[in-house]
C-alpha positions in Angstrom: -23.5 -20.2 -29.8 -27.0 -20.6 -28.4 -29.0 -21.1 -25.3 -28.9 -24.7 -23.8 -31.7 -26.8 -25.2 -34.7 -27.0 -22.8 -35.1 -30.4 -20.9 -37.0 -31.9 -18.0 -33.9 -31.8 -15.9 -32.9 -28.4 -16.9 -34.1 -25.0 -15.8 -33.7 -21.3 -16.2 -33.5 -19.4 -12.8 -34.7 -15.8 -12.9 -34.3 -13.5 -10.0 -36.4 -10.4 -9.5 -39.1 -12.3 -11.4 -42.1 -10.8 -9.7 -42.4 -8.0 -12.1 -40.9 -5.8 -14.7 -37.9 -7.1 -16.8 -37.5 -10.2 -14.8 -41.1 -11.3 -15.3 -40.9 -10.5 -19.0 -37.7 -12.4 -19.5 -39.2 -15.4 -17.7 -42.2 -15.2 -20.2 -39.7 -15.0 -23.1 -37.7 -18.0 -21.8 -41.0 -20.0 -21.4 -41.9 -19.2 -25.0 -38.7 -20.9 -25.9 -39.7 -24.0 -24.0 -37.5 -23.4 -20.9 -38.6 -24.6 -17.4 -38.6 -21.7 -15.0 -37.4 -21.1 -11.4 -38.8 -17.8 -10.3 -37.1 -16.0 -7.4 -38.1 -12.8 -5.7 -39.4 -11.6 -2.3 -43.1 -11.4 -3.3 -44.5 -14.9 -3.2 -48.0 -13.8 -4.3 -46.7 -12.1 -7.4 -44.4 -15.2 -8.2 -47.3 -17.5 -7.9 -49.4 -15.4 -10.2 -46.8 -15.4 -12.8 -46.2 -19.2 -12.4 -49.8 -19.8 -12.9 -49.8 -17.6 -16.0 -46.8 -19.6 -17.4 -48.4 -22.9 -16.6 -51.5 -21.8 -18.5 -49.2 -21.7 -21.6 -47.9 -25.2 -20.9 -44.6 -24.1 -19.3 -43.2 -25.7 -16.1 -42.7 -23.0 -13.5 -41.4 -23.3 -9.9 -41.6 -20.6 -7.2 -38.7 -20.1 -4.8 -39.5 -16.9 -2.6 -36.2 -15.4 -1.2 -35.0 -12.1 0.0 -31.8 -11.7 -2.0 -30.3 -9.0 0.3 -30.0 -11.8 2.9 -26.9 -13.9 2.4 -28.3 -16.8 4.2 -31.3 -16.9 1.9 -28.9 -16.8 -1.1 -26.8 -19.6 0.3 -29.9 -21.8 0.6 -31.0 -21.5 -3.1 -28.7 -24.2 -4.6 -30.1 -26.9 -2.2 -33.7 -25.6 -2.7 -33.2 -25.9 -6.5 -31.7 -29.4 -6.1 -34.8 -30.6 -4.3 -36.8 -29.8 -7.6 -34.5 -32.4 -9.4 -33.2 -29.8 -11.9 -29.9 -28.2 -12.8 -29.7 -24.5 -13.5 -28.5 -24.1 -17.0 -29.7 -20.4 -17.6 -29.1 -18.0 -14.8 -30.7 -14.5 -15.0 -29.4 -12.2 -12.2 -32.1 -9.5 -12.7 -33.1 -8.5 -9.1 -32.2 -4.9 -8.5 -33.2 -1.6 -6.9 -32.1 2.0 -6.5 -31.9 4.6 -3.9 -32.2 8.2 -4.9 -30.8 11.5 -3.6 -27.5 12.9 -2.3 -25.1 10.6 -0.4 -24.9 13.3 2.3 -28.4 12.7 3.3 -28.6 9.0 2.5 -29.7 6.1 4.8 -26.7 3.9 5.3 -29.0 0.7 5.8 -30.8 1.4 2.5 -27.6 2.1 0.6 -26.0 -1.3 1.8 -29.3 -3.1 1.3 -29.2 -1.9 -2.4 -25.5 -3.1 -2.8 -26.4 -6.5 -1.3 -29.0 -7.0 -4.0 -27.4 -5.2 -6.9 -23.8 -6.4 -6.3 -23.4 -9.2 -3.7 -26.3 -11.2 -5.0 -24.9 -11.1 -8.5 -21.5 -12.4 -7.4 -23.0 -14.8 -4.9 -25.4 -16.6 -7.2 -22.9 -16.5 -10.1 -20.3 -18.1 -8.0 -22.7 -20.8 -6.8 -24.3 -21.8 -10.2 -21.6 -21.0 -12.8 -19.4 -24.0 -11.9 -22.2 -26.4 -12.7 -22.6 -24.9 -16.1 -18.8 -25.1 -16.8 -18.7 -28.7 -15.6 -21.5 -29.6 -18.1 -20.0 -27.6 -20.9 -23.1 -25.6 -21.4 -25.0 -22.8 -19.8 -26.0 -19.1 -20.2 -25.5 -16.3 -17.7 -27.3 -13.0 -18.0 -26.4 -10.2 -15.5 -28.6 -7.2 -15.6 -26.7 -3.9 -15.4 -27.9 -0.6 -16.9 -26.9 2.2 -19.1 -26.1 3.9 -15.7 -23.0 1.6 -15.7 -21.3 3.7 -18.4 -20.9 6.8 -16.3 -21.0 8.1 -12.7 -24.6 9.4 -11.8 -25.0 12.0 -9.1 -28.3 11.5 -7.4 -27.9 7.7 -7.8 -24.2 7.4 -6.9 -24.2 4.0 -5.4 -26.7 2.5 -8.0 -24.6 3.6 -10.9 -21.5 2.3 -9.3 -23.1 -1.0 -8.5 -24.1 -1.4 -12.2 -20.6 -0.4 -13.3 -19.4 -3.2 -11.1 -21.9 -5.7 -12.7 -20.9 -4.8 -16.2 -17.1 -5.0 -15.4 -17.6 -8.3 -13.4 -19.7 -9.8 -16.2 -17.2 -9.0 -19.0 -14.3 -10.4 -16.8 -16.3 -13.7 -16.2 -17.1 -14.0 -20.0 -13.4 -13.9 -20.8 -12.7 -16.5 -18.0 -15.2 -19.0 -19.3 -14.6 -18.4 -23.1 -14.6 -21.6 -24.9 -16.3 -23.6 -22.2 -19.6 -23.7 -23.8 -21.1 -21.1 -21.4 -22.1 -17.7 -22.6 -22.1 -14.7 -20.3 -23.9 -11.5 -21.1 -24.5 -8.1 -19.5 -27.9 -6.5 -20.2 -27.7 -2.7 -20.0 -31.2 -1.3 -20.5 -32.0 2.4 -20.5 -35.3 3.7 -19.0 -38.1 1.2 -19.0 -41.6 1.7 -17.8 -41.8 -0.7 -14.8 -42.4 -0.7 -11.1 -38.6 0.0 -10.7 -39.2 3.7 -11.5 -41.8 4.2 -8.6 -39.9 2.0 -6.3 -36.8 4.2 -6.7 -38.8 7.2 -5.7 -39.4 8.9 -9.1 -42.8 10.1 -10.2 -43.6 9.4 -13.8 -43.3 13.1 -14.7 -39.8 13.4 -13.0 -38.6 10.2 -14.8 -39.7 11.4 -18.3 -38.3 14.9 -17.7 -34.9 13.4 -17.0 -34.9 10.9 -19.8 -35.9 11.8 -23.3 -38.9 9.9 -24.7 -36.7 8.4 -27.5 -34.8 6.4 -24.8 -37.8 4.7 -23.2 -38.6 1.2 -24.5 -41.3 -1.3 -23.6 -40.4 -4.0 -21.1 -41.2 -6.6 -23.8 -38.7 -5.2 -26.2 -36.0 -5.2 -23.5 -36.7 -8.8 -22.6 -36.7 -10.0 -26.1 -33.3 -8.3 -26.8 -32.0 -9.8 -23.6 -32.9 -13.4 -24.5 -31.9 -12.9 -28.1 -28.5 -11.6 -26.9 -28.0 -14.6 -24.7 -28.9 -16.9 -27.6 -26.3 -15.2 -29.8 -23.6 -15.3 -27.1 -23.3 -11.5 -27.0 -21.3 -10.1 -24.2 -23.1 -6.8 -23.8 -26.7 -6.0 -24.9 -28.0 -2.3 -25.0 -31.5 -2.3 -26.3 -32.5 0.6 -28.3 -30.5 2.7 -30.7 -30.7 5.9 -28.7 -29.5 4.1 -25.6 -26.5 2.7 -27.5 -25.5 6.1 -28.7 -26.0 7.6 -25.2 -23.7 4.9 -23.6 -21.0 5.5 -26.3 -21.3 9.3 -25.7 -21.0 8.9 -21.9 -17.8 7.0 -22.1 -16.0 9.5 -24.3 -17.3 12.7 -22.8 -14.9 14.4 -20.3 -16.3 13.8 -16.7 -15.6 17.5 -15.9 -18.3 18.3 -18.6 -20.6 15.5 -18.1 -21.1 15.2 -14.4 -22.2 18.9 -13.8 -24.9 18.4 -16.4 -26.0 15.1 -14.8 -26.1 16.6 -11.4 -28.1 19.6 -12.5 -30.7 17.6 -14.3 -31.2 14.7 -11.7 -34.7 14.8 -10.1 -33.4 13.5 -6.7 -30.9 16.3 -6.5 -33.4 18.9 -7.6 -35.7 18.0 -4.8 -32.9 18.3 -2.3 -31.9 21.6 -3.5 -35.6 22.8 -3.5 
């Protein structure tokens, strides 16, 4: 199994492409000759990435969109159609996290996160997957997290959202088995990107919460993601330490695991302080 071959009428659509894992996956796909459609809220950052990719000979289109907005998501297929290409690789990477106890959370912020992390994945998959199946070729990558493998006090809705993405992706993979379409869940551990600061962690807090051995460069994560898609893998967890951690989280009794996670989470430490 492999990624669909690049072509002038074919493109890879990457959400959350303005920075971090999304931008690096776009670069990796461009290296493999794929035409790119870059989607995120920040048009300036998307344009900068598009210019960078064009400088390497790649074709890159910019479609700014707020993926927390259902109307904006619904408009994407028509906007893509106007470019004269079909989406044969879809990377649902856009995501964010809130931090802190649910008892003091902002409902709007929590629901906004669920719109991007969950609803957007379901929405765009449902809109673009049928075309892949009809053509008998395509690749779908949904970005989850190692947080998907256990509840996470301090980021309760985030971990639950990523657990949904992992479960959803595995189910869709089973549905389209044999169709020529591959479906992969990427479950990265900690990565040094803007995501950490946007979530509200300081670098010091983030590195105290996660051992150094678990942190990976964003380039390594992106390469693992695209290689996993190319091989038709259903789940990709970059880094040996993260794979061990994910396995351990699944077999450790919740009664033992959750108090330890709650005690060590920076967002809950702040609240207690």
